[in-house]
C-alpha positions in Angstrom: 0.0 0.0 0.0 1.3 3.4 -1.0 0.6 6.7 0.9 1.4 10.2 0.1 3.6 12.0 2.6 1.5 13.4 5.4 -1.4 10.9 4.9 -2.1 9.8 8.4 -4.6 7.1 7.5 -2.8 5.4 4.6 0.2 4.9 6.7 -1.1 5.0 10.3 0.6 3.4 13.2 -0.5 0.1 14.6 -0.2 -0.9 18.3 -0.9 -4.4 19.5 -0.2 -5.6 23.0 -0.2 -9.0 24.7 -2.8 -9.3 27.4 -4.5 -10.9 30.4 -8.2 -11.0 31.1 -8.2 -7.7 33.0 -10.0 -4.7 31.5 -8.1 -1.6 30.3 -8.1 1.5 32.4 -9.4 4.7 30.9 -8.8 3.6 27.3 -10.8 5.5 24.8 -10.5 5.9 21.1 -10.1 9.4 19.8 -13.1 11.0 18.1 -12.8 11.3 14.3 -12.6 15.1 14.5 -9.3 14.8 16.4 -7.8 12.2 14.1 -5.1 13.8 12.0 -6.6 12.4 8.9 -9.7 14.5 9.5 -7.5 17.5 9.9 -5.2 16.7 7.0 -8.2 15.9 4.9 -9.0 19.6 4.7 -6.1 19.8 2.3 -6.2 18.5 -1.3 -3.1 16.4 -1.1 -4.4 14.5 1.9 -7.9 14.1 0.5 -6.2 12.5 -2.5 -4.1 10.3 -0.2 -7.3 9.1 1.6 -9.0 8.4 -1.7 -5.9 6.5 -2.8 -6.0 4.4 0.4 -9.5 3.1 -0.3 -8.7 2.5 -4.0 -10.3 5.5 -5.6 -8.5 7.7 -8.1 -7.7 11.2 -6.9 -9.8 13.8 -8.7 -10.0 17.5 -8.8 -12.5 18.8 -6.2 -13.8 22.3 -5.4 -12.4 23.6 -2.1 -15.7 23.1 -0.3 -15.8 19.5 -1.2 -12.3 18.6 0.3 -13.5 18.2 3.9 -16.6 16.2 2.9 -14.7 13.9 0.6 -11.9 13.4 3.0 -14.2 12.5 5.8 -16.1 10.0 3.7 -12.8 8.5 2.6 -11.8 8.4 6.3 -14.9 6.3 7.1 -14.2 4.0 4.3 -10.5 3.8 5.2 -11.3 2.9 8.8 -13.3 -0.1 7.6 -10.6 -1.0 5.1 -7.9 -0.7 7.7 -9.8 -3.0 10.2 -10.2 -5.6 7.5 -6.7 -5.3 6.3 -5.3 -5.4 9.8 -6.6 -9.0 10.4 -5.2 -10.2 7.1 -1.9 -8.4 7.7 -1.5 -9.8 11.2 -2.0 -13.3 10.0 0.1 -13.2 6.8 2.8 -10.7 7.6 3.3 -9.5 11.1 3.0 -12.8 13.1 5.3 -14.9 11.0 8.0 -12.2 11.3 7.5 -12.0 15.1 7.7 -15.8 15.4 11.0 -15.7 13.5 12.3 -13.0 15.8 11.2 -14.8 19.0 12.7 -18.0 17.8 16.0 -16.2 17.4 15.8 -14.8 20.9 15.2 -18.2 22.4 18.6 -19.3 21.1 20.6 -16.6 22.9 23.6 -17.5 25.0 23.9 -16.4 28.6 26.0 -13.4 27.6 23.5 -12.4 24.9 20.7 -12.4 27.4 22.5 -9.6 29.1 22.5 -7.4 26.0 19.8 -5.2 24.6 18.3 -6.7 21.5 19.2 -3.5 19.7 22.9 -4.2 20.3 22.4 -7.8 19.2 20.7 -6.7 16.0 23.5 -4.1 15.3 26.1 -6.8 15.7 24.4 -9.4 13.5 25.8 -10.0 10.0 23.0 -8.5 7.9 21.3 -10.1 4.9 21.3 -7.8 1.9 19.3 -4.8 2.8 18.0 -6.2 6.1 19.1 -7.2 9.6 17.7 -10.8 9.3 16.6 -13.0 6.4 12.8 -13.1 6.1 12.4 -9.7 7.6 12.7 -7.3 4.7 12.0 -4.1 6.6 13.8 -4.7 9.8 16.6 -2.3 10.5 19.0 -1.9 13.4 18.6 1.2 15.5 20.9 4.2 15.0 23.6 4.1 17.7 25.9 6.7 19.1 29.3 5.7 17.8 32.9 6.9 17.6 34.5 5.0 14.7 34.1 1.3 15.5 33.1 2.0 19.1 29.5 2.2 20.4 28.3 4.3 23.4 26.7 2.0 25.9 25.3 2.1 29.4 26.4 -0.8 31.6 24.5 -1.9 34.7 27.0 -3.7 36.8 28.9 -4.1 40.1 31.3 -1.3 39.4 34.9 -1.7 40.6 38.4 -0.9 39.4 38.7 -4.4 37.8 35.6 -3.8 35.7 36.8 -0.4 34.5 40.1 -2.0 33.6 38.4 -4.7 31.7 36.5 -2.1 29.6 39.8 -0.3 28.8 41.5 -3.6 28.0 38.7 -4.4 25.5 39.6 -1.1 23.7 36.9 0.9 25.4 37.0 4.3 27.1 35.0 5.2 30.2 32.9 8.3 30.0 31.6 8.2 33.5 31.2 5.7 36.3 28.9 5.7 39.3 29.3 2.7 41.6 26.5 3.9 43.9 24.1 3.6 41.0 25.8 0.4 39.5 26.3 2.4 36.3 29.0 2.9 33.7 28.8 4.8 30.5 31.5 3.9 28.0 32.5 3.6 24.4 33.2 0.0 23.7 34.2 -1.7 20.4 31.1 -3.2 18.8 32.8 -6.6 18.5 33.8 -6.7 22.2 30.4 -5.8 23.7 29.2 -9.4 23.9 32.4 -10.6 25.6 32.1 -7.8 28.1 28.6 -8.9 28.9 30.0 -12.3 29.8 31.8 -10.7 32.8 30.2 -11.9 36.0 29.9 -8.3 37.3 27.8 -7.2 34.4 24.0 -7.4 34.7 22.9 -5.7 31.5 24.2 -3.5 28.6 22.1 -1.2 26.5 22.7 1.6 24.0 23.3 4.9 25.7 20.0 6.1 27.2 18.2 8.9 25.3 17.6 12.2 27.0 14.9 14.7 26.1 14.5 18.3 27.3 11.0 19.7 27.6 11.2 22.7 25.3 9.0 23.2 22.2 11.4 24.9 20.1 14.8 39.2 28.1 11.6 37.3 29.6 9.3 40.1 30.7 6.2 38.1 29.9 6.7 35.8 32.8 7.5 38.7 35.1 4.1 40.2 34.3 2.2 36.9 34.4 3.5 35.9 37.8 3.2 39.5 39.3 7.0 39.3 40.1 7.6 43.0 39.4 4.9 44.1 41.8 5.9 41.5 44.4 9.6 42.6 44.3 8.6 46.2 44.7 6.1 45.8 47.5 8.1 43.3 49.6 11.6 44.6 48.7 13.0 41.2 47.6 14.9 40.0 44.6 16.1 36.5 45.5 19.4 37.7 47.1 21.1 35.1 49.2 19.4 32.2 47.4 21.3 29.7 45.3 19.5 28.1 42.5 20.7 25.0 40.6 19.7 24.4 37.0 20.1 21.2 35.1 19.5 21.1 31.3 21.5 20.3 28.2 24.0 23.2 28.3 24.6 26.8 29.4 25.8 27.8 25.9 24.9 26.7 22.4 28.4 26.6 20.9 27.7 29.8 19.0 28.5 32.4 21.7 24.9 32.7 23.1 26.2 32.9 26.7 28.5 35.8 26.0 25.9 37.7 24.1 23.4 37.2 27.0 26.0 38.7 29.4 26.6 41.6 27.1 22.9 42.4 26.7 22.1 42.0 30.4 19.8 39.1 29.9 21.8 37.4 32.7 24.4 38.7 35.2 27.9 37.3 34.6 28.7 37.7 38.3 25.8 35.5 39.4 26.4 32.4 37.2 28.7 29.5 37.9 29.0 26.0 36.3 29.8 22.8 38.1 33.3 21.8 37.2 33.4 19.7 34.0 29.7 19.7 33.7 29.1 22.4 31.1 27.3 20.1 28.7 26.8 20.4 24.9 23.5 21.4 23.3 21.3 24.2 22.2 21.7 26.3 25.3 18.4 25.5 26.8 19.9 25.8 30.2 20.8 29.4 29.4 17.2 30.1 28.4 16.1 28.7 31.8 18.7 30.8 33.6 17.4 33.9 31.9 13.9 33.2 33.2 15.2 32.7 36.7 17.2 36.0 36.5 14.2 37.9 35.2 12.0 36.8 38.1 14.7 36.7 40.9 17.6 38.8 39.7 19.4 38.7 43.0 19.7 34.9 43.1 22.9 33.1 42.2 22.7 30.4 39.5 24.7 27.2 39.5 24.5 25.1 36.3 25.2 21.5 35.7 24.4 19.5 32.6 21.7 16.8 32.8 23.3 14.9 29.9 25.7 12.0 30.3 23.1 9.4 31.4 20.7 9.0 34.2 23.4 8.2 36.8 25.4 11.3 35.8 22.3 13.5 36.2 21.6 12.0 39.6 25.2 12.7 40.6 24.9 16.3 39.5 21.7 16.8 41.4 23.5 15.7 44.6 26.5 17.8 43.7 24.3 21.0 43.4 22.9 20.3 46.8 26.4 19.8 48.2 27.2 23.3 46.8 24.5 24.8 48.9 21.7 25.2 46.4 18.4 26.0 48.1 16.4 25.3 44.9 17.1 23.0 42.0 15.3 23.1 38.6 15.5 20.7 35.7 13.8 20.1 32.4 15.3 16.8 31.3 13.9 13.3 31.1 15.4 9.9 30.1 13.7 7.2 28.1 14.7 4.5 30.6 13.2 6.3 33.7 10.8 3.8 35.2 7.2 4.8 35.8 6.4 2.3 38.6 9.4 2.6 40.9 12.0 5.3 41.7 15.0 5.1 39.5 18.5 6.8 40.0 17.2 10.4 39.3 14.1 10.0 41.4 16.3 8.7 44.3 18.6 11.7 44.0 15.6 14.0 44.1 14.4 12.3 47.3 17.9 12.7 48.7 18.2 16.4 48.2 14.6 17.3 49.2 15.2 15.4 52.4 18.0 17.8 53.1 16.0 21.0 52.6 16.1 21.6 48.8 13.0 22.6 46.9 13.0 20.7 43.5 11.1 21.9 40.4 10.9 19.6 37.4 9.2 20.2 34.0 6.1 18.0 33.7 7.0 17.1 30.1 5.4 17.8 26.8 3.8 14.4 26.2 0.3 15.9 26.0 -2.7 15.1 28.2 -6.0 13.2 28.0 -8.2 16.2 28.7 -7.1 17.9 25.4 -6.9 14.6 23.4 -3.1 14.9 23.0 -1.9 12.1 25.2 1.0 10.0 24.0 0.6 7.4 26.7 -1.5 4.3 27.3 -1.6 2.7 30.7 -3.8 0.0 32.2 -4.3 -3.6 32.9 -4.0 -6.2 30.1 -7.1 -7.2 28.3 -7.0 -10.3 26.3 -7.3 -9.6 22.6 -6.9 -13.2 21.6 -4.3 -14.9 19.4 -3.9 -14.5 15.7 -5.9 -17.1 13.8 -4.2 -19.9 11.9 -1.1 -19.9 14.1 -1.7 -22.7 16.6 0.7 -22.7 19.5 1.8 -19.1 19.1 3.5 -18.1 22.3 1.9 -14.7 22.3 -1.3 -13.1 23.6 -2.5 -9.8 22.3 -3.8 -6.8 24.2 -6.9 -4.8 23.4 -6.6 -1.1 24.2 -10.4 -0.9 24.2 -13.0 -3.6 23.5 -12.2 -5.0 20.1 -9.4 -2.5 19.5 -6.0 -4.2 19.0 -4.9 -1.5 16.6 -3.8 1.8 18.1 -2.9 4.5 15.6 -0.2 7.1 16.2 -2.1 10.1 15.1 0.5 12.7 14.4 4.0 14.0 15.1 7.1 12.0 15.7 8.5 10.6 18.9 12.2 10.4 19.9 11.7 7.0 21.4 9.0 4.4 22.1 8.9 2.6 25.4 7.1 -0.4 26.9 7.1 -0.8 30.7 5.5 -3.3 32.9 5.1 -3.8 36.7 8.1 -5.8 37.6 10.7 -4.5 40.0 13.9 -2.8 38.7 16.8 -5.1 38.0 14.5 -8.1 38.7 12.3 -8.5 35.7 11.3 -12.1 35.2 8.2 -11.6 32.9 9.0 -11.5 29.2 7.3 -8.8 27.1 8.5 -7.8 23.6 8.0 -4.6 21.6 7.9 -4.3 17.8 7.5 -1.3 15.4 5.8 -2.2 12.2 5.0 -0.4 9.0 1.6 0.0 7.3 2.1 -3.3 5.5 2.8 -5.2 8.7 6.5 -5.6 8.2 8.7 -5.3 11.4 10.8 -2.2 11.3 12.3 -2.5 14.8 12.3 -5.2 17.4 12.7 -5.1 21.2 13.2 -8.6 22.5 15.8 -8.1 25.2 15.8 -11.0 27.6 14.4 -10.8 31.1 15.8 -13.4 33.4 15.8 -11.7 36.8 18.5 -9.0 36.5 17.2 -6.7 33.8 14.9 -3.6 33.9 11.2 -4.3 33.1 11.2 -2.4 29.8 11.8 -2.5 26.0 12.9 0.8 24.5 13.3 1.4 20.8 14.0 4.3 18.5 11.3 6.7 17.7 8.1 6.3 15.7 6.3 8.3 13.0 2.8 8.5 11.7 2.4 5.6 9.4 4.2 3.2 11.8 2.8 1.0 14.5 3.6 -0.8 17.8 3.1 -4.4 18.6 3.7 -5.9 22.0 3.7 -9.6 22.9 3.6 -11.4 26.2 5.0 -14.9 26.5 2.3 -17.3 27.6 4.3 -18.1 30.8 4.6 -14.4 31.8 2.3 -12.9 34.4 -0.2 -10.4 33.2 0.9 -7.1 34.7 0.0 -3.4 34.6 1.4 -1.9 31.4 2.6 1.4 30.1 3.3 2.2 26.4 4.6 5.7 25.6 5.4 7.5 22.4 6.4 10.9 23.8 4.9 13.8 21.9 3.4 11.5 19.2 -0.3 11.3 20.2 -2.0 7.9 20.3 -5.5 7.2 19.0 -6.4 5.1 22.0 -4.8 7.0 25.0 -5.1 7.5 28.7 -4.0 10.0 31.3 -0.8 9.4 33.2 1.9 10.9 30.9 4.1 12.2 33.7 6.7 9.6 34.9 10.1 9.3 36.3 11.6 11.9 38.6 9.0 14.5 37.5 6.5 12.3 39.2 8.6 12.1 42.3 6.5 11.5 45.4 9.0 13.2 47.7 7.8 16.2 49.7 8.9 19.5 48.1 9.4 17.9 44.7 7.1 19.7 42.3 6.1 18.7 38.8 5.3 21.9 36.8 2.7 22.2 34.1 2.8 25.0 31.4 0.3 27.8 30.8 1.0 30.0 27.8 1.3 33.7 28.6 -1.2 35.9 26.8 -0.1 38.3 24.0 0.1 41.0 25.2 1.1 39.5 28.6 -1.4 39.7 31.4 -1.1 38.8 35.0 -2.3 35.4 36.2 -5.2 36.4 38.5 -8.4 34.8 39.7 -10.3 36.7 37.1 -8.1 35.7 34.2 -9.2 32.7 32.2 -6.1 30.6 31.5 -5.7 27.2 29.9 -3.0 24.6 30.3 -1.0 24.1 27.1 -2.2 21.3 24.9 1.2 19.7 25.1 1.6 19.9 28.9 1.7 16.4 30.4 -0.8 15.1 32.9 -1.0 12.6 35.8 -1.8 10.8 37.9 1.2 8.6 38.6 0.6 5.1 39.9 3.6 3.3 41.5 3.8 -0.3 42.5 7.2 -0.6 44.3 9.0 1.1 47.1 12.5 2.4 46.2 14.1 -0.8 47.4 11.9 -2.9 45.0 9.5 -4.3 47.6 5.9 -4.2 46.4 3.5 -1.6 47.9 0.6 -4.1 47.6 2.1 -7.6 47.5 0.3 -9.8 45.0 -1.6 -7.0 43.3 0.2 -5.4 40.4 -3.0 -4.3 38.6 -4.8 -1.0 38.4 -6.3 -1.8 41.8 -2.9 -2.1 43.4 0.0 0.1 44.2 -0.5 3.8 45.1 -1.7 6.7 42.9 -0.4 10.2 43.3 -1.7 13.5 41.8 0.6 15.1 39.3 1.5 17.7 38.2 1.6 19.8 41.4 1.5 23.4 40.1 1.6 25.3 36.9 3.6 28.3 35.6 4.2 30.4 32.5 5.6 29.4 29.2 5.7 30.9 25.7 8.1 33.7 26.8 11.0 35.4 25.1 14.7 34.8 25.8 17.9 35.9 24.1 18.8 32.4 23.1 18.3 31.5 19.4 15.7 28.7 19.1 14.0 29.9 22.3 12.3 33.0 21.0 9.7 32.2 22.3 10.6 29.6 24.8 7.7 27.1 24.6 7.1 24.0 26.8 7.2 22.9 30.4 11.0 23.6 30.3 10.0 27.3 30.5 7.4 26.8 33.2 9.7 25.0 35.8 12.2 28.0 36.1 9.3 30.4 36.6 8.0 28.4 39.5 11.4 27.9 41.0 12.2 31.6 40.8 9.0 32.5 42.6 10.0 30.2 45.4 13.3 32.0 45.5 11.6 35.3 46.2 9.7 33.8 49.1 12.8 32.2 50.5 14.8 35.5 50.3 11.9 37.4 52.0 12.2 35.4 55.1 15.2 33.1 55.5 13.7 31.6 58.7 11.1 29.8 56.6 11.8 26.1 56.2 11.7 24.3 52.9 8.5 22.6 54.0 6.9 26.0 54.8 7.9 27.5 51.5 6.6 24.5 49.6 3.3 24.6 51.4 3.0 28.3 50.6 3.6 27.6 46.9 0.8 25.0 46.9 -1.6 27.0 49.1 -1.5 30.2 47.2 -1.7 28.7 43.7 -4.7 30.1 41.7 -7.0 27.3 40.4 -7.0 27.4 36.6 -10.4 27.9 34.9 -12.0 28.1 38.3 -10.8 24.7 39.6 -8.6 21.6 39.1 -8.2 20.9 35.4 -8.5 17.1 35.3 -4.9 16.5 36.5 -3.4 19.0 34.1 -2.6 22.0 36.4 -2.4 20.5 39.9 -3.2 23.1 42.5 -3.1 25.8 39.9 -0.8 28.6 38.7 1.7 30.2 41.1 1.9 34.0 41.6 4.7 35.8 43.5 2.3 38.4 45.0 0.0 35.8 46.7 3.0 33.7 47.8 4.9 36.6 49.4 1.7 37.9 51.1 1.2 34.5 52.7 4.9 34.3 53.8 4.5 37.7 55.4 1.5 36.7 57.5 3.1 33.4 58.4 5.9 35.2 60.1 4.0 38.1 61.6 6.4 38.3 64.6 9.3 38.9 62.2 7.3 41.1 59.8 4.5 42.8 61.9 3.4 45.0 59.0 2.6 43.4 55.6 2.6 45.7 52.6 -0.7 47.0 51.5 -1.3 45.7 48.0 -3.9 44.9 45.5 -3.2 42.9 42.3 -3.2 44.9 39.1 -6.2 44.7 36.9 -5.5 44.3 33.3 -7.2 46.7 30.8 -7.0 47.1 27.1 -4.4 49.8 27.6 -2.3 47.9 30.1 -2.0 47.6 33.8 -4.1 49.9 36.0 -2.5 51.7 39.0 -2.6 49.9 42.3 -5.3 50.9 44.7 -3.2 52.3 47.5 -6.1 52.1 50.0 -6.5 48.4 49.6 -5.7 46.5 52.8 -4.5 42.9 53.1 -7.2 40.6 54.5 -5.9 39.3 57.8 -5.4 35.6 58.2 -6.0 34.4 54.7 -2.7 34.6 52.9 -3.9 32.3 50.1 -5.6 32.3 46.8 -8.9 33.4 48.4 -7.1 36.6 49.6 -5.9 37.3 46.1 -9.5 37.0 44.8 -10.8 39.4 47.5 -8.2 42.0 46.7 -9.1 42.3 43.1 -10.6 45.7 42.4 
């Protein structure tokens, strides 16, 4: 089947998952009006593609007919796709999966400790393919230096192991014995022999990282009432140390020096953790500019979040050791587990237990409320086996009753991940992940072995519209709670629960921050302002099944009725603001929201240094303004933070220290700008929260 570029139906993504008899949680198929084909069908080229998909010749149509014809073609295409999917599964997909799983059953003990992506990359290819009989299968692109591949090694790390890596011709990038982690470049032909070392548990391609941007901030200053708060309470963040973790503080094209020269950031207030500058697009600089705009007196300490999850965790601890009061990050890793704390989450718990406030971008994976979710989570539902293949060792999952096909509707994803509720480094249940094309051929396979020492996941390279996911469960594997994610690439059958990893940390004073775009021209976030969470801002809740040590929270129950569910995100803040950094003009995404929230907390801390981290954190939550009049279905948490309400609450909380709180009313936005403050307005005693803010509006 041939599809024109951009035709979402003709080449839509398929997702099939192996399942138990339990029902899916929250699964719902997208309405036709949200399907990208319905949107794309408004254009002639996509109308033609839809017609072509159902076997009709493209014809010239009047503009008014495009949408009608495209929608009609969509209806026909949906039926054709369902009919085709059964045939394709029987004749194409399952034979290829059977071939791959037969290969995985023959692995040596050393190969069972390798990611299947590394095995595929090292397999002598048939002409044009990785394996005979799989014409479309390709090995994943790997990070290489010549003949050496960048890998992450889970192992008992000691000097002897590091020496063995070097003796094999490798070079160690970083090593973290406390996290049982090494990142190294290893010759491709020596990776398998290294896996045979008794200290090694598992070797994977280097974990992929993602910042939360959607590629001097005065919009955020106005939106969060930071200018009025600084003036009335005489604060600017002085004395507060703020740590920032992102890709890099410069973009390799002199952006940092230009920011110094233009005053977008203060040269004397910025330091970088030794050896941790990072390389990237300078997203860390854009975050630092936001912090400086809100809290210009605070000092900024930067450390890269690249280098792997263990390196990021080490840098979080290092920033706390430097004395940072607040730490902000916008990075996530593909391997971060959703159901148990991983290395980064444990580091967040460590620093918050020592008085740090931690603000993390919620992520840009979309949300269920706005039909943009790129996550499916729930219990397995048995979708049966493929007919005519007796004895097939796989069961399929139905995302909704009768729905074993889950289309990726639009956009591309940097990775695709499958996770299940086994403990970390102790997965004994075997699940496999495949990416297929519209004709059912396997493009990528994730068949890494799970024998009791590996993580419960299969992670592959990204997917595009026109590709699909297939997941199988071995018949002897226990049916478990499942997560499938295609970050930023919306799924047709999707659920809530996009936030995972350290942004979903359950530690006290760890905040997941959603994004609310600033109006143009900018207006203050007030109780009377109707604001909406960005369509790309990720939602919760987050369900976890294991304590950090791997013990189950609800032994014997690893379904949607077990574990513990937490509300995420916690708060919301501004995005869509300008910075001086090329590529971040404007700065869009939850990467921009997190530094706004952290900088507001810095103003509160600098106002009264006797406040504890717990007290400041409670103030941030208590004074947040509900968005659209109330909680937004898990997309905004307590609401949007404002500096004025937070500082007013801090003032009243320490009345003995600050017996007189400044008289202040919030500005009221008019068509011509901000009205003068009503100097006769009095603070309402005892409230100090969002209700006070509403009462003070004039």
